[in-house]
Residue, then its C-alpha position, 0 to 999 in steps of 0.5 A: m294692619k294688613y299693609i304692615l303685615l305685607i310690608s313685614i313679609a316683603l322685608m323678611s323675604m328680601s333679607l333671606g336672599f341677602k348675600p354679604k359683600t365680604e366674608t371672613v374665614v380662618i384657614k389652618t396652614s402649615a406656615e411656621c415663621g415670619e418669612c412664611k407670613e410675609r410670603i402669604e400676606a403679600k400674595l394674598n393682600y394683592t390678590k383681587g377680591i381680597s381685602f385682608a389677609d393676616l397670618n398668625y404663624e404661632t397658631q398657623e391660622l390665616t385670617v382672610k377677609f374677601k368678597p365671594d362674588v369676586t373670589s372663592l374660598l377654594e381659590i384662596k386656598t389653592i393660592v396658599s397651596e401654590l405657595g408651598y403651604d397647607a391650607d386646610e384640606v388642600k395640601a401644599n403644592p410639592t414642588a413649591q413646598k420644596a422650593l421654600p427656605a429651610c425654615c419654611q419646610p414642614n417642621g423646619m422651625k423645630h430643627 
């Protein structure tokens, strides 16, 4: 009985230190159209450490599956910002945003 208790404690302590190999997050963006979707997904899906990126431009939600030991959530948001889009609290790079097609500008699809 004493050995079973020791094994249980050892297994529980090992599971507390477990870090998932991948993490999935949803980022709110300012992306508005199919061109935005193509641009963001093309960049993220070819970024080291990211295994999946999908933008739903109708809800402006970007789902990203990534390896936290290779890249970070902040790095992902910065990539999106450098493409010209907001990514949660990280605002779009103004220069990149101005270079986007008219439909991809803020409220571009409402004109």
